[in-house]
Backbone as a ProteinNet text record, in pm:
[ID]
protein_1_A
[PRIMARY]
XXXXXXXXXXXXXXXXXXXXXXXXXXXXXXXXXXXXXXXXXXXXXXXXXXXXXXXXXXXXXXXXXXXXXXXXXXXXXXXXXXXXXXXXXXXXXXXXXXXXXXXXXXXXXXXXXXXXXXXXXXXXXXXXXXXXXXXXXXXXXXXXXXXXXXXXXXXXXXXXXXXXXXXXXXXXXXXXXXXXXXXXXXXXXXXXXXXXXXXXXXXXXXXXXXXXXXXXXXXXXXXXXXXXXXXXXXXXXXXXXXXXXXXXXXXXXXXXXXXXXXXXXXXXXXXXXXXXXXXXXXXXXX
[TERTIARY]
18235.8	18236.9	18352.3	18327.9	18430.1	18535.7	18652.5	18760.9	18719.2	18636.4	18594.4	18513	18427.8	18348.4	18438	18534	18626.9	18704.6	18754	18830.1	18742.7	18619.7	18526.7	18500.1	18477.2	18448.5	18567.5	18688.2	18807.4	18815.8	18763	18771.2	18674.8	18579.4	18482.3	18543.4	18564.2	18637.3	18563.9	18431.2	18355.5	18325.9	18377.5	18362.6	18217.2	18140.3	17999.8	17923	17947.4	17881.7	17922.8	18051	18099.8	18029.8	18009.1	17941.6	17798.1	17727.7	17589.1	17581.4	17665.4	17665.1	17701.1	17801	17841.8	17729	17650.9	17539.4	17436.7	17403.4	17303.9	17355	17480.3	17534.7	17544.7	17582.6	17586.4	17447.1	17345.1	17208.4	17170.8	17204.8	17168.8	17238.1	17367.8	17440.4	17389.6	17347.3	17287.3	17156.3	17080.7	16952.1	16970.5	17068.7	17087.2	17165.5	17220	17286.8	17417.6	17435.3	17562.1	17565.5	17472	17467.4	17593.6	17651.5	17770.6	17738.8	17839.3	17820	17765.6	17820.2	17778.9	17637.3	17577.3	17441.2	17334.8	17375.8	17279.2	17204.3	17073.6	16990.7	16920.6	16860.5	16783.2	16663.9	16611.5	16499.3	16541.2	16665.5	16715.5	16718.5	16761.9	16766.6	16626.2	16531.8	16394.5	16335.8	16367.3	16318	16374.5	16500.2	16562.7	16501.6	16481.6	16428.2	16283.9	16211.4	16070.7	16052.8	16158.1	16144.1	16172.9	16216.8	16245.4	16116.5	16108.6	15983	15950.9	16052.1	16026.8	16105.3	16063.5	16135.5	16280	16303.1	16438.6	16530.6	16483.4	16563.8	16587.9	16484.1	16500.4	16602.1	16596.6	16689.4	16833.7	16858.5	16993.5	17043.8	16957	16997	17027.2	16945.4	16968.7	17102.1	17130.1	17256	17375.2	17364.9	17474.9	17501.2	17396.2	17412.5	17463.7	17407.9	17451.2	17599.2	17641	17780.7	17871.4	17830.6	17911.1	17921.7	17808.8	17809.9	17896.3	17890.9	17975.6	18122.8	18154.9	18292.3	18341.1	18251.7	18286.6	18286.2	18250	18251.3	18127.2	18020	17893.3	17778.6	17777.4	17671.4	17533.2	17439.8	17299.6	17234.4	17126.4	17053.3	17009.4	17015.1	16978.4	16826.9	16772.6	16628.1	16580.7	16487.4	16433	16324.6	16353.3	16261.9	16156.2	16040.8	15931.4	15958.3	15861.3	15872.6	15870.5	15966.5	15971.5	15845.6	15769.8	15644.6	15670.5	15580.6	15588.7	15569.7	15635.6	15617.3	15470.3	15426.5	15288.2	15266.9	15143.5	15112	15140.2	15189.3	15217.8	15086.4	15047.2	14921	14940.6	14905.1	14924.8	14809.9	14841.2	14734.8	14651.2	14534	14449.9	14501	14455.8	14497	14451.2	14330.6	14279.1	14363.8	14406	14490.5	14623.5	14683.2	14810.7	14796.2	14682.9	14657.9	14659.1	14592.7	14587.8	14725.8	14803.4	14937.5	15024.3	15028.8	15120	15067.8	14936.9	14883.7	14924.7	14918.3	14958.1	15108.3	15189.4	15334.3	15367.2	15300.1	15330.2	15288.3	15180.7	15122.4	15155.7	15179.6	15185.2	15322.3	15416.2	15544.6	15648.5	15745.9	15856.6	15953	16050.7	16136.2	16210.8	16262.9	16337.2	16244.1	16128.3	16031.9	15985	15963.9	15918.8	16025.3	16151.2	16259.3	16268.7	16250.6	16253	16144.3	16023.4	15913.8	15938.3	15989.5	16017.1	16128.1	16228.6	16335.4	16284.8	16198.6	16137.2	16058.8	15982.9	15896.7	15975.6	16080	16152	16258	16327.7	16442.2	16408.4	16312.5	16282.5	16394.8	16484.4	16596.4	16557.9	16638.8	16613.1	16633	16577.8	16587.9	16733.2	16817.3	16958.1	17024.3	16998.8	17061.9	17017.1	16888.4	16835.9	16884.5	16885.2	16930	17075	17157.2	17299.2	17333.8	17237.1	17264.7	17352.8	17472	17558.5	17517.2	17554.7	17524.5	17581.9	17695	17760.5	17685.4	17588.9	17514.1	17399.9	17371.4	17262.7	17325	17297.7	17368.8	17272.1	17312.2	17238.7	17328.2	17291.8	17366.5	17302.1	17368.8	17314.3	17180.4	17166.1	17042.3	16932.4	16965.8	16867.3	16920.6	16842.6	16890	16896.5	16995.7	17010.5	17048.6	17022.3	17069.7	17166.3	17286.4	17387.9	17404.2	17389.8	17400.6	17533.8	17636.7	17767	17765.8	17668.5	17663.1	17604.6	17542.4	17483.6	17561	17635.9	17717.5	17683.2	17706.9	17683.6	17805.9	17805.8	17914.4	18047.2	18046	18170.1	18213.2	18136.5	18172.6	18123.8	18037.5	17985.4	17865.2	17854.2	17740.5	17610.1	17500.5	17367.5	17333.1	17289.7	17254.1	17109.7	17025.7	16882.7	16838.6	16776.5	16720.4	16599.1	16584.9	16472.8	16408.9	16295.1	16224.5	16292.9	16264.3	16317.8	16259.3	16136.8	16074.4	16158.8	16202.9	16286	16421.6	16482.1	16612.9	16606.1	16503.4	16488.8	16465.1	16384	16356.9	16484.9	16574.1	16700.6	16798.5	16804.1	16897.4	16861.7	16734.5	16689.7	16728.9	16778.5	16807.8	16946.4	16957.8	17087.6	17134.9	17229.9	17274	17347.1	17329.7	17397.5	17548.7	17615.5	17760.7	17828.5	17765.7	17829.9	17806.9	17732.3	17720.1	17613.7	17531.6	17428.2	17291.2	17193.9	17062.3	16995	16989.5	16913.8	16999.5	16935.6	17010.6	17096.1	17190.4	17282.6	17205.6	17187.9	17117.2	17191.3	17161	17216.2	17171.1	17248.6	17218.6	17079.5	17037.4	16905.2	16796.5	16822.9	16723.1	16697.7	16799.8	16781	16681.7	16695.8	16603.9	16463.4	16454.7	16323.7	16256.8	16336.3	16281.2	16207.9	16265.9	16202.1	16071.1	16071.2	15946.7	15841.9	15885.5	15793.3	15730.1	15809.2	15756	15648.9	15675.2	15577.1	15448.9	15462.1	15343.2	15264.9	15334.9	15270.4	15190.8	15248.6	15180	15057.1	15070.7	14958.5	14841	14871.6	14765.8	14703.4	14788.2	14738.4	14657.8	14695.4	14624.1	14506.6	14490.2	14377.9	14387.8	14509.2	14531	14494.5	14407.7	14365.8	14466.2	14521.5	14622.9	14746.1	14809.4	14928.3	15038	15084	15188.5	15313.4	15424.7	15549.9	15663.6	15780.8	15890.8	15928.5	15935.7	15981	15878.3	15753.7	15652.5	15692.3	15756.3	15795	15902.4	15984.1	16081.3	16006.7	15904.9	15823.2	15759.3	15707.1	15635.8	15729.6	15851.1	15946.9	15985.2	16009.8	16046.6	15932.7	15808.8	15693.8	15683.4	15705.8	15699.2	15803	15924.9	16030.1	15996.1	15942.4	15908.8	15795.8	15694.7	15582	15622.9	15727.6	15776.5	15880	15899.7	15997	16138.1	16173.9	16307	16413.2	16523.3	16631.5	16680.6	16714.9	16752.9	16871.5	16973	17091.4	17055.5	16966.4	16926	16851.2	16759.1	16681	16770.2	16864.8	16955.4	17039.9	17090.4	17171.8	17088.5	16967.7	16884	16849.9	16817.8	16770.3	16880.7	17003.6	17116	17127.9	17081.5	17099.1	17233.4	17285.2	17410.2	17388.4	17270.2	17238.8	17089.2	17041	16901.1	16807	16854	16767.4	16639.4	16653.5	16535.6	16440.8	16496.5	16414.3	16334.4	16399.1	16330.7	16227.4	16266.3	16178.3	16063.9	16091	15990.1	15898.1	15955.3	15876.3	15854.2	15924.4	15906.8	15772.8	15716.7	15586.2	15476	15368.9	15255.1	15165.7	15112.5	15020	14883.5	14809.5	14682.3	14585.2	14578.1	14480.2	14517.8	14646.1	14686.9	14641.8	14668.9	14629.7	14478	14407.9	14261.9	14207.1	14263.2	14220	14244.2	14358.5	14390.1	14294.1	14262.3	14168.2	14029.4	13990.5	13859.6	13854.4	13963.2	13966.3	13963.7	14037.9	14043.9	13910.3	13827.4	13695	13587.6	13628	13532.3	13441.3	13484	13402	13436.2	13340.4	13359.1	13462.6	13548.7	13647.4	13579.6	13632.4	13573.6	13576.5	13478.8	13467.2	13571.9	13622	13719.7	13846.4	13893	14014.8	14135	14208.6	14321.4	14447.5	14520.7	14644.2	14757.9	14837.7	14958.8	15073.9	15186.5	15297.4	15341.7	15333	15380.6	15298	15183.6	15102.5	15170.7	15259.5	15319	15470	15526.5	15670.2	15735.1	15860.9	15933	15936.7	15901.9	15904.9	16040.8
40517	40539.8	40633.3	40736.7	40835.4	40777.6	40845.1	40801.5	40805.4	40903.8	40915.6	40794.6	40743.5	40626.3	40504.1	40490.2	40377.2	40378.3	40496.7	40509.1	40476.6	40524.5	40498	40348.9	40279.8	40136.4	40057.7	40099.9	40032	40046.1	40155.7	40180.2	40093.8	40028.2	39943.9	39805.3	39759.3	39632.7	39508.8	39508.9	39391	39399.9	39304.1	39309.6	39298.2	39210.7	39194.5	39324.2	39390.2	39518.4	39622.8	39624.6	39722.1	39704.9	39581.1	39557.3	39608	39579.9	39625.7	39777.7	39836.4	39982.2	40048.6	39992.2	40050.4	40052	39944.3	39937.6	40046.8	40065.5	40166.5	40307.6	40334.3	40469.1	40503.1	40404.7	40431	40467.1	40394.7	40426.1	40566.7	40601.9	40733.7	40845.1	40830.5	40933.8	40946.2	40834.3	40841.8	40917.8	40905.7	40975.2	41125.8	41168.3	41313.1	41377	41296.8	41350.7	41419.3	41538.9	41610.8	41703.1	41688.2	41777.6	41758.6	41869.8	41864.2	41796.8	41728.4	41655.4	41746.6	41867.1	41958.5	42009.3	41993.1	42043.8	41933.8	41810.8	41701.8	41720.3	41708	41734.2	41606.9	41619.1	41506.6	41476.7	41578.6	41557.4	41469	41486.4	41399.5	41254.1	41233.7	41098.7	41039.8	41120.3	41071.2	41034.3	41111.4	41079.9	40947.6	40923.1	40797	40680.3	40696.4	40587.1	40554.2	40650.7	40629.1	40523.2	40497.3	40398.5	40256.8	40242.2	40109.9	40043	39911.4	39840.2	39812.1	39797.9	39753.5	39836.9	39825.4	39897	39849.5	39719.6	39668.1	39727.5	39736.6	39796.3	39943.8	40014.4	40156.7	40178	40092.1	40104.9	40084.2	39981.8	39954.3	40067.3	40116.1	40224.7	40351.6	40380.9	40499.6	40490.4	40373.6	40354.8	40372.6	40320.6	40331.4	40476.5	40548.1	40688.4	40773	40752.2	40830.6	40804.7	40677.4	40642.2	40710.2	40709.8	40772.2	40923	40987.3	41132.1	41172.1	41093.9	41123	41108.3	41006.8	40986.3	41104.4	41161	41273.6	41407.1	41406.1	41529.7	41614.7	41557.6	41630.9	41547.2	41525.1	41439.7	41500.2	41415.9	41457.8	41447.6	41520.4	41501	41355.2	41301.6	41160.8	41148.6	41155.8	41150.9	41007.2	40986.3	40851.8	40829.8	40746	40725.8	40624.5	40672.8	40583.6	40514.2	40444.4	40367.4	40219.9	40147.6	40006.1	39937.6	39875.6	39814.1	39691.5	39665.7	39541.6	39424.4	39313.7	39197	39155.6	39113.1	39067.4	38942.8	38922.7	38802.9	38679.1	38577	38452.2	38376.5	38355.5	38287.8	38136.9	38084.5	37942.1	37861.4	37749.3	37662.8	37607	37561.6	37497.9	37357.3	37300.5	37164.5	37065	37084.7	36993.6	37000.8	37121.3	37135.8	37063.4	37076.8	37010.8	36859.3	36810.3	36666	36617.5	36693.7	36655.8	36666.1	36768	36786.8	36664.1	36617.6	36507.8	36373.8	36362	36241	36237.5	36352.9	36360.9	36333.9	36389.4	36369.2	36220.5	36150.8	36009.5	35920.4	35959.6	35869.2	35904.1	36031.4	36074.5	36120.9	36146.7	36202.3	36092.2	36122.2	36027.4	36047.1	35956.7	35962.2	36093.5	36153	36278.7	36390.5	36399.4	36503.1	36485.8	36361.1	36334.7	36377.7	36346.8	36386.2	36537.9	36607.4	36754.1	36809.2	36757.7	36805.8	36776.3	36659	36625.5	36713.8	36745.6	36832.8	36974.1	37023.4	37154.7	37154.2	37049.3	37038.9	37035.4	36952.4	36929.7	37034.9	37082.7	37170.9	37318.3	37350.4	37490.8	37564.3	37491.1	37558.1	37609	37701.4	37763.5	37662.6	37697.7	37608.8	37578.3	37680.5	37660.7	37556	37563.7	37469.6	37327.4	37311.2	37176.7	37124.3	37209.8	37166.2	37119.2	37181.4	37146.4	37071.1	36996.6	36911.2	36795.5	36780.1	36667.9	36539.2	36429.2	36299.1	36289	36350.8	36343.9	36422.9	36506	36585.7	36510	36387.8	36307.1	36211.4	36232.4	36158.3	36096.9	35983.2	35919.8	35922.6	36004.8	36015.3	35928	35915.5	35835.3	35892.3	36026.8	36091.3	36085.1	36049.5	36043.4	36104.9	36098.5	36149.8	36302	36353.3	36497.3	36524.7	36648	36695.7	36808.8	36799.3	36903.2	36977.1	37109	37191.8	37266.5	37213.6	37281.6	37417.1	37441.8	37570.9	37681.1	37644.7	37743.2	37738.2	37843.9	37845.3	37965.7	37952.2	38064.3	38155.6	38257.1	38354.5	38294.9	38177.2	38109.8	38007.1	37999.9	37908.5	37766.6	37742.9	37608	37582	37462.6	37434.2	37424.5	37452.5	37438.3	37290.1	37246.8	37107.3	37102.3	37023.2	37019.7	36876	36849.7	36716	36694.4	36575.8	36546.5	36414.8	36388.2	36263.3	36147	36026.1	35907.6	35895.5	35944.1	35942.6	36020.9	36139.3	36222.3	36157.8	36104.9	36040.8	35923	35839.3	35723.8	35767.4	35874.5	35922.3	35970.9	36035.1	36082.8	35968.6	35874.9	35763.9	35671.7	35670.2	35582	35633.8	35758.8	35818.6	35778.5	35767.8	35754.7	35894.4	35944.6	36081.5	36092.4	36204.3	36224.1	36222.2	36224.8	36211.7	36328.2	36447.2	36560.2	36558.4	36459.5	36441.3	36523	36598	36678.4	36613.5	36661.7	36597.3	36590.8	36702.8	36709.1	36670.4	36628.7	36592.8	36708.3	36676.7	36779.4	36878.4	36997	37104.3	37234.4	37338.4	37469.6	37512.1	37599.8	37634.3	37694	37776.4	37838.1	37735.2	37644.7	37544.3	37450.4	37421.9	37336.9	37400.5	37529.7	37598.8	37603.8	37626.8	37630.3	37493.5	37388	37253	37236.3	37286.9	37276.3	37354.9	37474.3	37551.6	37478.3	37415.1	37339	37224.1	37157.4	37046.8	37098	37210.1	37265.3	37305.1	37366	37404.3	37281	37177.1	37051.2	36993.4	36995.9	36944.4	37030	37161.2	37250	37223.5	37206.9	37178.4	37041.8	36942	36806.5	36787.9	36861.9	36848	36943.2	37030.2	37124.2	37226.6	37278.8	37375.9	37515.6	37582.9	37718	37821.8	37799.6	37891.3	37884.2	38000.3	38001.9	37919.1	37818.2	37728.5	37754.7	37783.1	37809.9	37759.8	37742.6	37677	37751.1	37882.7	37958.4	37955.9	37921.6	37913.6	37811.1	37703.4	37600.9	37652.1	37744.9	37809	37891.1	37964	38039.8	37946.9	37834.3	37743.4	37683.3	37648.6	37595.1	37702.5	37824.7	37933.2	37964.1	37961.9	37985.7	37877.1	37753	37642.9	37661.6	37699.9	37719.9	37835	37944.5	38060.2	38027.3	37954.1	37920	37822.4	37746	37653.3	37718.1	37852.1	37926.6	37868.5	37829.8	37775.7	37882.9	37845.3	37939.6	37995.1	38122.9	38191.4	38124.5	38084.3	38022.9	37895.4	37815.2	37690.4	37719	37815.6	37849.2	37906.7	37992.2	38053.8	37947.4	37850.4	37745.6	37656.3	37620.7	37533.1	37595.2	37723.7	37787.4	37855.8	37850.5	37899.8	38050.3	38120.9	38266.2	38299.3	38416.9	38462.3	38516.8	38574.3	38625.3	38609.9	38654.1	38632	38744.7	38844.6	38959.2	38918.2	38835.5	38792.9	38712	38624.3	38539.8	38625.1	38726.3	38812.5	38902.1	38966.1	39067.1	39006.9	38895.8	38838.4	38741.8	38662.1	38554.5	38571.2	38666.9	38687.5	38749.8	38824.6	38886.8	38783.6	38799.4	38710	38760	38668.5	38707.4	38739.4	38833.2	38876.8	38763.5	38663	38557.5	38473.2	38468.4	38395.1	38468.6	38599.3	38676	38683.4	38683.7	38687.8	38558.9	38444.7	38316.7	38312.3	38365.2	38365.4	38456.3	38572.9	38663.8	38600.4	38530.7	38464.9	38356.9	38280.5	38175.5	38234.3	38344.6	38403.7	38462.4	38498.9	38555.3	38447.4	38320.9	38211.9	38202.4	38259.8	38254.9	38129.5	38083.7	37961.8	37986.4	37889.6	37898.5	37875.3	37931.3	37907	37759	37715.5	37573.2	37528	37621.6	37585.7	37530.7	37420.6	37360.9	37444.6	37493.6	37581.3	37498.2	37529.9	37457.5	37509.4	37420.4	37456.1	37375.1	37441.1	37366	37247.7	37259.4	37149.2	37022.4	37030.1	36910.4	36815.5	36867.6	36777.1	36789.9	36894.2	36907.3	36816.4	36786.2	36700.2	36763.7	36688.2	36740.6	36715.2
-1867.3	-1723.2	-1688.9	-1611.4	-1581.2	-1488.4	-1489	-1402.8	-1255.9	-1216.9	-1077.2	-1034.2	-1121.7	-1089.2	-1077.5	-1166.8	-1160.4	-1028.9	-991	-866.9	-746.6	-750.6	-639.4	-626.3	-737.4	-732.1	-677.3	-710.3	-659.1	-508.1	-455.5	-310.9	-230.7	-296.4	-226.6	-210.7	-86.8	-66	-116.1	-108.7	-149.6	-298.7	-375.5	-521.1	-564.3	-497.8	-533.5	-511.6	-397.9	-370.4	-471.9	-506.3	-604.1	-738.7	-781.4	-909.4	-905.6	-794	-782.2	-775.9	-692	-678.2	-811.4	-880.4	-1007.6	-1108.8	-1111.9	-1205.6	-1177.8	-1049.8	-1014.4	-1041.4	-1009.1	-1028	-1176.2	-1258.8	-1403.8	-1455.2	-1407.9	-1449	-1405.9	-1284.1	-1230.8	-1308.2	-1332.9	-1406.2	-1549.5	-1607.3	-1740.3	-1738.8	-1627.8	-1617.1	-1602	-1522.5	-1500.8	-1615	-1706	-1823	-1790.7	-1845.2	-1831.3	-1710.5	-1620.5	-1504	-1419.5	-1375.4	-1292.2	-1159.3	-1103	-978.4	-868.6	-859.5	-753.2	-767.4	-885.1	-906.8	-901.1	-875.4	-860.3	-729.2	-732.4	-615.3	-567.5	-448.9	-396.1	-486.8	-554.1	-645.3	-762.5	-809.3	-916.1	-868.9	-745.5	-690.8	-679.7	-633.6	-620.4	-756.2	-858.8	-993.2	-1042.2	-1009.9	-1049.5	-973.1	-842.9	-762	-799.4	-853.3	-887.5	-994.9	-1073.9	-1181.5	-1132	-1006.7	-952	-906.7	-926.6	-905.7	-759.5	-675	-538.4	-438.8	-311.4	-207.1	-199.9	-214.5	-205.7	-310.9	-435.1	-542.2	-516.8	-469.2	-438.8	-328.3	-226.3	-113.9	-159.9	-240.8	-288.8	-379	-468.4	-558.2	-480.6	-379.8	-298.4	-224.6	-168.4	-96.5	-189.6	-311.5	-407.3	-445	-480.5	-522.5	-406.5	-288.1	-172.3	-141.3	-150.4	-126.2	-227.8	-352.9	-458.2	-438.5	-406.3	-388.9	-269.5	-163	-47	-82.6	-162.6	-206.5	-290.2	-369.5	-456.6	-383	-254.6	-176.1	-191.9	-246.7	-263.3	-206.9	-75.7	-18.5	-35.1	-71.7	-80.8	56.4	78.8	204.6	216.3	334.7	355.7	351.6	233.3	215.9	232.1	322.7	343.2	238.5	139.7	26.9	67.3	107.9	145.1	277.9	326.9	449.7	412.5	460.9	426.7	479.8	392	437.5	522.7	616.1	691.7	596.1	621.5	534.1	529.1	412.9	400.2	484.8	528.5	605.1	520.4	583.4	514.6	498.2	375.6	348.1	361.2	476	499.9	440.5	378.5	325.7	440.5	408.1	509.5	537.1	647.9	683	576.8	525.6	422.8	296.2	259.3	140.9	159	276.1	298.2	302.9	353.2	348.2	203.3	115	-26.2	-90.4	-49.8	-105.8	-80.2	44.7	76.2	27.4	10.7	-52.8	-199.8	-266.6	-407.3	-421.7	-332	-336.6	-324.7	-233.5	-209.2	-325.2	-394.2	-494.4	-638.8	-667.5	-807.1	-855.8	-767.4	-810.6	-829.6	-917	-931.5	-814.2	-794.8	-675.2	-655.9	-763.3	-749.4	-705.5	-769.4	-732.2	-588.4	-548.5	-411.8	-311	-340.2	-249.9	-238.1	-349.5	-347.8	-255.8	-265.8	-182.4	-34.8	-4.2	135.6	191.9	110.6	156.3	181.1	92.8	115.6	246.1	268	385.2	515.5	517.6	643.3	672	568.6	592.4	576	487.8	463.6	392.7	326.4	261.8	123.6	76.1	-52.9	-166.3	-281.6	-397.3	-431.9	-425.2	-462.3	-373.7	-242.7	-149.4	-177.4	-207.1	-232.1	-367	-468	-600.6	-597.9	-512.1	-505.6	-377.5	-324.9	-209.9	-254.1	-195.9	-235.5	-165.6	-224	-164.6	-23.2	-0.9	129.4	236.7	194.4	291.3	357.3	310.7	367.9	468.6	595.5	698.7	799.5	852.4	961.2	1085	1181.9	1305.6	1412.1	1525.6	1635.2	1682.1	1673.1	1717.9	1612.9	1489.5	1383.1	1255.2	1147	1017.8	1015.5	943.4	924.6	779.9	737.5	608.1	636.7	582	599.4	467	472.8	352.3	355	288.9	291.6	223.9	135.5	66.3	153.6	265.5	356.6	487.8	516.5	637.6	723.5	854.8	944.4	943.9	1030.1	1028.2	1071.5	1133.6	1170.5	1064.8	955.2	848.1	866.2	966.7	990.3	900.9	842.4	753.5	830	760.5	818.3	829.3	947	971	1018.9	951.6	981.3	1007.8	1122.1	1144.3	1055.7	1000.2	910.2	952.1	891.7	919.8	848.3	894.2	826	685.9	669.1	536.6	437.2	476.4	389.8	366.7	471.5	459.6	362.8	375.2	286.8	142.3	123.2	-12.5	-79.5	-4	-60	-83.5	10.7	-2.2	-118.3	-157	-264.9	-403.2	-410.8	-540	-589.9	-722.1	-786	-822.2	-744.8	-768.1	-902	-972.6	-1102.2	-1086.1	-1199.5	-1200.2	-1129.1	-1128.4	-1061.5	-910.4	-861.2	-717.1	-648.3	-724.4	-663.7	-682.2	-606.4	-601.6	-738.5	-806.8	-931.8	-1052.2	-1160.2	-1281.6	-1330.6	-1418.5	-1468.7	-1553.9	-1497.3	-1565.2	-1537.4	-1613.1	-1581	-1442.4	-1376.1	-1236.2	-1222.7	-1318.3	-1309.7	-1338.4	-1430.5	-1465.9	-1348.6	-1270.5	-1153.2	-1056.1	-1032.1	-941.8	-1001.3	-1130.9	-1195.9	-1191.2	-1195.3	-1184.4	-1051.8	-943	-812	-810.4	-867.8	-875.3	-957.2	-1064.9	-1148.8	-1070.5	-986.4	-906	-810.5	-744.4	-649.7	-722.3	-838.7	-916.6	-960.3	-998.2	-1037.8	-921.9	-802.6	-683.9	-652.6	-661.5	-630.9	-724.8	-853.7	-950.1	-923.7	-905.3	-888	-760.8	-654.1	-526.5	-514.8	-614.7	-611.9	-500.6	-478.7	-371.2	-419.9	-347.7	-383.8	-335.5	-214.7	-164	-252.6	-273.8	-358.7	-294.7	-368.2	-320.3	-403.3	-337.5	-406.1	-317.6	-376	-304.7	-176.3	-181.2	-63.9	48.9	17.4	122.6	228.2	185.8	282.1	378	331.4	421.4	527.3	483.3	578.1	680.8	634.8	724.6	829.4	787.3	883.6	985.5	937.7	1029.2	1126	1078.1	1165.4	1271.4	1228.4	1324.8	1435.2	1397.2	1495.7	1589.8	1532.7	1615.9	1713.3	1666.1	1752.5	1862.9	1837.9	1939	2030.3	2014.1	2095.2	2084.1	1961.8	1937.9	1960.7	2024.2	2046.4	1912.7	1914.2	1790.9	1722.4	1798.3	1737.3	1661.6	1719.4	1653.9	1524.4	1527.9	1408.4	1299.1	1338.6	1241.3	1172.4	1249.6	1189.1	1097.8	1141.1	1060	925.9	926.3	804.1	724.1	774.6	695.6	690.3	794.9	801	863.9	832.3	892.1	1032.9	1057.3	1190.6	1212.9	1328.7	1364.2	1331.3	1253.1	1225.4	1153.2	1051.4	976	1064.4	1143.9	1231.3	1329.3	1387.2	1484.6	1419.1	1307.8	1248.4	1167.5	1098.7	1009.3	1081.6	1172.6	1232	1382.4	1442.3	1585.5	1619.9	1525.3	1549.2	1530.3	1606.4	1591.9	1479.1	1402.4	1296.7	1357.9	1300.2	1358.6	1387.6	1299.7	1323.4	1444.6	1477.2	1597	1723.1	1726.9	1844.5	1856.7	1743.7	1747.5	1807.1	1767.1	1823.6	1974.1	2017.8	2160	2236.7	2178.3	2242.9	2252.7	2145.8	2146.6	2256	2268.1	2369.6	2510.4	2532.3	2665.7	2708.4	2611.1	2642.2	2647.8	2630.9	2638.7	2518.3	2405.9	2285.1	2204.8	2130	2050.9	1941.8	1921.9	1815.3	1681.1	1573.5	1441.7	1406.7	1330.7	1299	1197.5	1116.6	1015.3	1080.4	1031.8	1084.1	1042.5	1138.7	1110.2	1091.9	988.1	958.9	1045.5	1097.7	1169.4	1110.1	1078.8	1019	1101.7	1236.3	1319.7	1302.1	1232	1210.3	1112.7	1027.8	929.1	922.2	981.7	978	1082.1	1060.7	1153.4	1291.7	1391.9	1528.1	1590.8
[MASK]
++++++++++++++++++++++++++++++++++++++++++++++++++++++++++++++++++++++++++++++++++++++++++++++++++++++++++++++++++++++++++++++++++++++++++++++++++++++++++++++++++++++++++++++++++++++++++++++++++++++++++++++++++++++++++++++++++++++++++++++++++++++++++++++++++++++++++++++++++++++++++++++

């Protein structure tokens, strides 16, 4: 790595960002070979970005290279690489599928697996937060049970606090927490998250769910429920552990086409489809 790259990385205040940017810039400089900094073109950048698999990776790599070139005094044209696609529609399971899911959870899973599924359902938190939920995060307040996630904090450093059902609270309280004090048994950090994915896949197979069921889907379902109930942005941001409301507004603030279509059909006095439509509020904690 050249001295110029080392100096540039030191100038980046955030160490995590510096590590990511450094990785991308090293890859880019390796691709252009011995070409002088002043002769690197936007076409070289586009060739490098073309090998990235997703828009997110391309965006991060572009930002890193552009930042480095500006630091070196040879800024590239701010070429907008592609248009960021709108998020794909959230494929919600049918009501019948979810009925089968929770029947399977109640009857076929062991206590730890059952608690994991209930936590996904009620809190919508990421696998990491649930895997490292401490015993002290399960609380019964005067207003009812809550789960506090100390690992997820807002911009003021306050932990995410989510109201849950008594069913979820009882399922968590019934567990013998491991010696390290976290929800899941002592496993490597990645294995703990994979364990949660394995539980969701097991439930999907056992309940015969055709719609793709995965751990993060429950986060989508909780966010959709909050958006459809016109929940205040601050409350939703704190519950789901976001730093700000950008994701809540951009991802869930828009109505999905099938919702607006149902409303248009109703306003025109047309018969609603016979298929029972699933709504997260049918099973999530109210």
